[in-house]
PASE-522958 format. One record per residue (C-alpha): residue number from 0; x, y negated, z. Coordinates in steps of 0.2 Angstrom, whole numbers, padded with zeros to 4 digits. Each point is the difference from the previous one (the first is absolute). Last residue first. Layout:
@resi->NUM; east->X; north->Y; up->Z;
...
END
This chain:
@resi->322; east->-0666; north->-0500; up->-0268;
@resi->321; east->-0018; north->0005; up->-0003;
@resi->320; east->0000; north->-0007; up->-0017;
@resi->319; east->0013; north->0004; up->-0004;
@resi->318; east->-0002; north->0024; up->0003;
@resi->317; east->-0016; north->-0003; up->-0005;
@resi->316; east->0006; north->-0006; up->-0016;
@resi->315; east->0014; north->0015; up->0001;
@resi->314; east->-0017; north->0011; up->0001;
@resi->313; east->-0009; north->-0006; up->-0015;
@resi->312; east->0015; north->0001; up->-0011;
@resi->311; east->0005; north->0017; up->0007;
@resi->310; east->-0019; north->0008; up->-0001;
@resi->309; east->-0001; north->-0006; up->-0018;
@resi->308; east->0015; north->0010; up->-0006;
@resi->307; east->-0004; north->0015; up->0009;
@resi->306; east->0010; north->0009; up->0015;
@resi->305; east->0009; north->0015; up->-0008;
@resi->304; east->-0011; north->0016; up->0006;
@resi->303; east->0010; north->0011; up->0014;
@resi->302; east->0014; north->0010; up->-0001;
@resi->301; east->0012; north->-0011; up->-0004;
@resi->300; east->0008; north->0010; up->-0010;
@resi->299; east->-0012; north->0006; up->-0012;
@resi->298; east->-0011; north->-0015; up->0001;
@resi->297; east->0015; north->-0009; up->-0007;
@resi->296; east->0004; north->0011; up->-0014;
@resi->295; east->-0018; north->0002; up->-0005;
@resi->294; east->0003; north->-0010; up->-0016;
@resi->293; east->-0009; north->-0013; up->-0008;
@resi->292; east->0006; north->-0006; up->-0016;
@resi->291; east->-0004; north->-0019; up->-0003;
@resi->290; east->0016; north->-0011; up->0002;
@resi->289; east->0009; north->0003; up->-0017;
@resi->288; east->-0016; north->0002; up->-0009;
@resi->287; east->0003; north->-0009; up->-0017;
@resi->286; east->-0009; north->-0017; up->0007;
@resi->285; east->0011; north->0000; up->0015;
@resi->284; east->0016; north->0002; up->-0009;
@resi->283; east->-0007; north->-0015; up->-0011;
@resi->282; east->-0004; north->-0010; up->0017;
@resi->281; east->0016; north->0004; up->0008;
@resi->280; east->0011; north->-0007; up->-0017;
@resi->279; east->-0004; north->-0016; up->0011;
@resi->278; east->0015; north->0004; up->0011;
@resi->277; east->0011; north->-0008; up->-0016;
@resi->276; east->-0011; north->-0014; up->-0001;
@resi->275; east->0000; north->-0005; up->0018;
@resi->274; east->0021; north->0002; up->0000;
@resi->273; east->-0001; north->-0012; up->-0016;
@resi->272; east->-0012; north->-0012; up->0006;
@resi->271; east->0012; north->-0006; up->0015;
@resi->270; east->-0002; north->0000; up->0018;
@resi->269; east->-0013; north->0017; up->0000;
@resi->268; east->-0007; north->-0005; up->0014;
@resi->267; east->-0005; north->-0017; up->-0001;
@resi->266; east->0000; north->0001; up->-0020;
@resi->265; east->-0014; north->0014; up->0003;
@resi->264; east->-0011; north->-0012; up->0012;
@resi->263; east->0000; north->-0015; up->-0012;
@resi->262; east->-0004; north->0010; up->-0015;
@resi->261; east->0012; north->-0001; up->-0013;
@resi->260; east->0005; north->0018; up->-0001;
@resi->259; east->-0019; north->0001; up->-0003;
@resi->258; east->-0001; north->-0011; up->-0015;
@resi->257; east->0015; north->0010; up->-0011;
@resi->256; east->-0008; north->0016; up->0006;
@resi->255; east->-0017; north->-0004; up->-0007;
@resi->254; east->-0017; north->0000; up->0010;
@resi->253; east->-0013; north->0013; up->0006;
@resi->252; east->-0013; north->-0007; up->0009;
@resi->251; east->-0001; north->0012; up->0016;
@resi->250; east->-0016; north->-0005; up->0012;
@resi->249; east->-0004; north->-0003; up->0019;
@resi->248; east->-0016; north->-0003; up->0008;
@resi->247; east->0006; north->-0005; up->0016;
@resi->246; east->-0001; north->0005; up->0020;
@resi->245; east->0020; north->0003; up->-0001;
@resi->244; east->-0001; north->0017; up->0005;
@resi->243; east->-0014; north->0004; up->-0014;
@resi->242; east->0011; north->-0010; up->-0012;
@resi->241; east->0014; north->0011; up->0003;
@resi->240; east->-0010; north->0015; up->-0003;
@resi->239; east->-0008; north->-0006; up->-0014;
@resi->238; east->0020; north->-0007; up->-0007;
@resi->237; east->0003; north->0019; up->0002;
@resi->236; east->-0013; north->0006; up->-0011;
@resi->235; east->0005; north->-0010; up->-0014;
@resi->234; east->0016; north->0005; up->0003;
@resi->233; east->-0005; north->0018; up->-0003;
@resi->232; east->0000; north->0010; up->0016;
@resi->231; east->0008; north->0020; up->-0001;
@resi->230; east->-0004; north->0009; up->0012;
@resi->229; east->0008; north->0013; up->0016;
@resi->228; east->0014; north->-0014; up->0003;
@resi->227; east->0017; north->0006; up->-0009;
@resi->226; east->0017; north->0006; up->0005;
@resi->225; east->0009; north->0009; up->-0016;
@resi->224; east->0015; north->0011; up->0008;
@resi->223; east->0013; north->0004; up->-0014;
@resi->222; east->0009; north->0017; up->0000;
@resi->221; east->0021; north->0005; up->0004;
@resi->220; east->-0008; north->0008; up->0018;
@resi->219; east->-0017; north->-0004; up->-0001;
@resi->218; east->-0007; north->0019; up->0009;
@resi->217; east->0012; north->-0002; up->0017;
@resi->216; east->0004; north->0018; up->0005;
@resi->215; east->0017; north->0001; up->0000;
@resi->214; east->0002; north->-0017; up->0007;
@resi->213; east->-0009; north->0004; up->0014;
@resi->212; east->0001; north->-0013; up->0015;
@resi->211; east->0007; north->-0015; up->-0012;
@resi->210; east->-0013; north->0005; up->-0014;
@resi->209; east->-0015; north->-0002; up->0013;
@resi->208; east->0006; north->-0014; up->0006;
@resi->207; east->0006; north->-0011; up->-0014;
@resi->206; east->-0018; north->0004; up->-0007;
@resi->205; east->-0010; north->-0004; up->0016;
@resi->204; east->0009; north->-0016; up->-0002;
@resi->203; east->-0007; north->-0005; up->-0015;
@resi->202; east->-0016; north->0004; up->0003;
@resi->201; east->-0001; north->-0011; up->0014;
@resi->200; east->0008; north->-0015; up->-0008;
@resi->199; east->-0012; north->0005; up->-0016;
@resi->198; east->-0013; north->-0002; up->0012;
@resi->197; east->0005; north->-0018; up->0007;
@resi->196; east->0001; north->-0004; up->-0016;
@resi->195; east->-0019; north->0002; up->-0004;
@resi->194; east->-0004; north->0006; up->-0016;
@resi->193; east->-0006; north->-0005; up->-0016;
@resi->192; east->-0005; north->0012; up->-0014;
@resi->191; east->0002; north->-0014; up->-0013;
@resi->190; east->-0010; north->-0004; up->-0018;
@resi->189; east->-0005; north->0007; up->-0017;
@resi->188; east->-0013; north->-0009; up->-0007;
@resi->187; east->-0009; north->-0018; up->0002;
@resi->186; east->0010; north->-0013; up->0011;
@resi->185; east->0000; north->-0014; up->-0016;
@resi->184; east->0019; north->0001; up->0003;
@resi->183; east->0013; north->-0015; up->0000;
@resi->182; east->-0006; north->-0008; up->0014;
@resi->181; east->-0012; north->-0014; up->0005;
@resi->180; east->-0009; north->0005; up->0017;
@resi->179; east->-0017; north->-0011; up->-0003;
@resi->178; east->-0013; north->-0007; up->0013;
@resi->177; east->0003; north->-0017; up->-0005;
@resi->176; east->0021; north->0001; up->-0006;
@resi->175; east->0003; north->0008; up->0015;
@resi->174; east->0020; north->0000; up->0007;
@resi->173; east->-0003; north->-0010; up->0016;
@resi->172; east->-0018; north->0000; up->0003;
@resi->171; east->0000; north->0018; up->0007;
@resi->170; east->0009; north->-0003; up->0014;
@resi->169; east->-0002; north->0017; up->0012;
@resi->168; east->-0003; north->0010; up->-0017;
@resi->167; east->0017; north->-0006; up->-0006;
@resi->166; east->0001; north->0002; up->-0019;
@resi->165; east->0018; north->0000; up->-0005;
@resi->164; east->-0006; north->0003; up->-0018;
@resi->163; east->-0009; north->0012; up->0004;
@resi->162; east->0014; north->0013; up->-0004;
@resi->161; east->0014; north->-0007; up->0010;
@resi->160; east->-0013; north->-0003; up->0013;
@resi->159; east->-0005; north->0019; up->0003;
@resi->158; east->0015; north->0005; up->0005;
@resi->157; east->-0009; north->0006; up->0019;
@resi->156; east->-0008; north->0014; up->-0010;
@resi->155; east->0019; north->0005; up->-0004;
@resi->154; east->0005; north->0009; up->-0016;
@resi->153; east->0000; north->0019; up->0002;
@resi->152; east->0020; north->0005; up->0007;
@resi->151; east->0009; north->0009; up->-0014;
@resi->150; east->0008; north->0012; up->0010;
@resi->149; east->0015; north->0006; up->-0009;
@resi->148; east->0008; north->0015; up->0010;
@resi->147; east->0020; north->0005; up->-0003;
@resi->146; east->0013; north->0013; up->0001;
@resi->145; east->0017; north->0001; up->0001;
@resi->144; east->0009; north->0018; up->0003;
@resi->143; east->0009; north->-0001; up->-0015;
@resi->142; east->0001; north->-0016; up->-0009;
@resi->141; east->-0003; north->0001; up->-0019;
@resi->140; east->-0019; north->0003; up->0000;
@resi->139; east->-0004; north->-0006; up->0017;
@resi->138; east->0010; north->-0015; up->-0007;
@resi->137; east->-0008; north->-0003; up->-0017;
@resi->136; east->-0017; north->0002; up->0009;
@resi->135; east->0004; north->-0013; up->0011;
@resi->134; east->0006; north->-0012; up->-0015;
@resi->133; east->-0016; north->0001; up->-0007;
@resi->132; east->-0012; north->-0003; up->0013;
@resi->131; east->0011; north->-0016; up->0004;
@resi->130; east->-0003; north->-0006; up->-0019;
@resi->129; east->-0018; north->0004; up->0002;
@resi->128; east->-0002; north->-0011; up->0015;
@resi->127; east->0011; north->-0013; up->-0009;
@resi->126; east->-0013; north->-0002; up->-0011;
@resi->125; east->-0015; north->0001; up->0009;
@resi->124; east->0000; north->-0017; up->0003;
@resi->123; east->0001; north->-0003; up->-0020;
@resi->122; east->-0015; north->0009; up->-0003;
@resi->121; east->-0002; north->0008; up->-0015;
@resi->120; east->0003; north->0014; up->0008;
@resi->119; east->0008; north->0018; up->-0004;
@resi->118; east->0005; north->0016; up->0009;
@resi->117; east->-0016; north->0010; up->0002;
@resi->116; east->-0001; north->0016; up->0010;
@resi->115; east->-0010; north->-0009; up->0014;
@resi->114; east->-0013; north->-0007; up->-0010;
@resi->113; east->0000; north->-0019; up->-0003;
@resi->112; east->0015; north->-0009; up->0000;
@resi->111; east->-0004; north->-0013; up->0014;
@resi->110; east->0000; north->0012; up->0016;
@resi->109; east->0017; north->-0011; up->0007;
@resi->108; east->0018; north->0009; up->0005;
@resi->107; east->0004; north->0001; up->0019;
@resi->106; east->0015; north->0013; up->-0001;
@resi->105; east->0004; north->0015; up->0011;
@resi->104; east->0015; north->0004; up->-0001;
@resi->103; east->0009; north->0018; up->0005;
@resi->102; east->0017; north->0005; up->0002;
@resi->101; east->0007; north->-0016; up->0008;
@resi->100; east->0019; north->0005; up->-0001;
@resi->99; east->0008; north->-0018; up->-0001;
@resi->98; east->0004; north->0002; up->-0017;
@resi->97; east->-0019; north->0003; up->-0005;
@resi->96; east->-0006; north->-0015; up->0012;
@resi->95; east->0012; north->-0011; up->-0010;
@resi->94; east->-0006; north->0005; up->-0016;
@resi->93; east->-0018; north->-0001; up->0004;
@resi->92; east->0007; north->-0018; up->0009;
@resi->91; east->0006; north->-0004; up->-0021;
@resi->90; east->-0014; north->0004; up->-0005;
@resi->89; east->-0009; north->-0013; up->0008;
@resi->88; east->0007; north->-0015; up->0000;
@resi->87; east->0003; north->-0002; up->-0019;
@resi->86; east->-0017; north->0007; up->-0001;
@resi->85; east->-0009; north->-0010; up->0008;
@resi->84; east->0009; north->-0015; up->-0009;
@resi->83; east->-0005; north->0004; up->-0019;
@resi->82; east->-0016; north->0006; up->0001;
@resi->81; east->-0008; north->-0015; up->0011;
@resi->80; east->-0016; north->0005; up->0012;
@resi->79; east->0010; north->-0005; up->0013;
@resi->78; east->0001; north->0010; up->0017;
@resi->77; east->0013; north->0011; up->-0001;
@resi->76; east->-0007; north->0018; up->0002;
@resi->75; east->0000; north->0010; up->0016;
@resi->74; east->0011; north->0013; up->-0001;
@resi->73; east->-0003; north->0013; up->0017;
@resi->72; east->0015; north->0010; up->0001;
@resi->71; east->0002; north->0018; up->0008;
@resi->70; east->0019; north->0007; up->0005;
@resi->69; east->0005; north->-0018; up->0008;
@resi->68; east->0018; north->0004; up->0010;
@resi->67; east->0007; north->-0015; up->-0016;
@resi->66; east->-0013; north->-0011; up->-0005;
@resi->65; east->0008; north->-0018; up->0006;
@resi->64; east->0015; north->0007; up->-0005;
@resi->63; east->-0004; north->0004; up->-0017;
@resi->62; east->-0010; north->-0018; up->-0001;
@resi->61; east->0019; north->-0006; up->0006;
@resi->60; east->0005; north->0004; up->-0018;
@resi->59; east->-0015; north->-0004; up->-0008;
@resi->58; east->0003; north->-0019; up->0004;
@resi->57; east->-0016; north->-0006; up->0012;
@resi->56; east->-0011; north->-0011; up->-0009;
@resi->55; east->-0014; north->0014; up->0000;
@resi->54; east->0000; north->-0002; up->0018;
@resi->53; east->0010; north->0007; up->0012;
@resi->52; east->0001; north->0000; up->0021;
@resi->51; east->-0001; north->0018; up->0008;
@resi->50; east->-0013; north->0003; up->0016;
@resi->49; east->-0002; north->0016; up->0012;
@resi->48; east->-0014; north->0006; up->0007;
@resi->47; east->0003; north->0009; up->0015;
@resi->46; east->-0016; north->-0006; up->0014;
@resi->45; east->0008; north->-0017; up->0004;
@resi->44; east->0003; north->-0003; up->-0019;
@resi->43; east->-0019; north->0004; up->-0004;
@resi->42; east->-0008; north->-0011; up->0015;
@resi->41; east->0013; north->-0014; up->-0005;
@resi->40; east->-0010; north->-0001; up->-0016;
@resi->39; east->0009; north->-0002; up->-0013;
@resi->38; east->0005; north->-0018; up->-0005;
@resi->37; east->0017; north->0001; up->0006;
@resi->36; east->0004; north->0007; up->-0016;
@resi->35; east->-0003; north->-0013; up->-0012;
@resi->34; east->0007; north->0004; up->-0016;
@resi->33; east->-0006; north->0017; up->0001;
@resi->32; east->0002; north->0017; up->0005;
@resi->31; east->-0007; north->0014; up->0012;
@resi->30; east->0008; north->0015; up->0004;
@resi->29; east->-0011; north->0013; up->0007;
@resi->28; east->0005; north->0016; up->0008;
@resi->27; east->0000; north->-0006; up->0016;
@resi->26; east->-0020; north->-0003; up->0000;
@resi->25; east->-0003; north->0016; up->-0001;
@resi->24; east->-0015; north->0003; up->-0015;
@resi->23; east->-0017; north->-0003; up->-0001;
@resi->22; east->-0004; north->-0018; up->0009;
@resi->21; east->0015; north->-0007; up->-0006;
@resi->20; east->-0007; north->0007; up->-0018;
@resi->19; east->-0016; north->-0012; up->0004;
@resi->18; east->0009; north->-0016; up->0006;
@resi->17; east->0015; north->0003; up->-0015;
@resi->16; east->-0011; north->0001; up->-0015;
@resi->15; east->-0012; north->-0017; up->0006;
@resi->14; east->0017; north->-0010; up->0001;
@resi->13; east->0006; north->0004; up->-0016;
@resi->12; east->-0017; north->-0002; up->-0009;
@resi->11; east->-0004; north->-0016; up->0006;
@resi->10; east->0019; north->-0007; up->0001;
@resi->9; east->0015; north->0009; up->0009;
@resi->8; east->0011; north->0015; up->0001;
@resi->7; east->0007; north->-0004; up->-0015;
@resi->6; east->0007; north->0014; up->-0002;
@resi->5; east->-0009; north->0014; up->0014;
@resi->4; east->0014; north->0014; up->0002;
@resi->3; east->-0006; north->0017; up->0008;
@resi->2; east->0014; north->0011; up->0009;
@resi->1; east->-0008; north->0019; up->-0003;
@resi->0; east->-0008; north->0010; up->0013;
END
């Protein structure tokens, strides 16, 4: 069994992945790397899980030391939609991993480019992912013994607020105008194959475990895995489900981007109009079908059908009301 590193081992996807991974592989084969390693549950470290301290802001020379002794690295993308800074920190981290002797990198990309073989997207949020995927392809072609797997993680069912002007079904009046959700999209046409985040973490863990135990038979070496839900939901249908959860008859009203970036809740989230405007390229990408493809990859890896989007949302609501 190879030594596995997760970087950063924090946040929703990283935490979900290592929780699932530690049920599949020996715990003393796992190294969790994060800015605050003391937050790793003590029962894991007592069982043999190792921790190391680093972040994307750590100097590449120091990251090389942190990655030393790791055979397989799960590199989770930097949490920002802004292209330039993501590229600035992610590519040097990959290079540091290669210099440290990491043989295989799993990279958490995003399902915002259409079909698995697509290398284009108009969405700003996808640009650094595509650049990072291209860097991994280049290394695999030029660095002997180095391989990768790109995991294009589907759009989280739990991330609907950013696609619905931060509508929260538990506080429905905070972002509505009447019963309307204002976004730069009419809600029709191509939609999103929503997927539960914890199932993405589970599938990522299973892929890492499969490779680490039998790399010679792993089918996704130097390949892209596209993890999606098993149904495409238009934004109009998405809002209907949110309305059912909130007990409201909701509708989408399309507004121009220049109006959307000035909505109070949008300004509150992005802090400035420029960041909101660059993120708004996602709406055109959705129109073009960037988030619409449905594959069987997730079902095959999980060994069961993924949870439906409406089931996830209604289950979240029940959990919240029972707390």
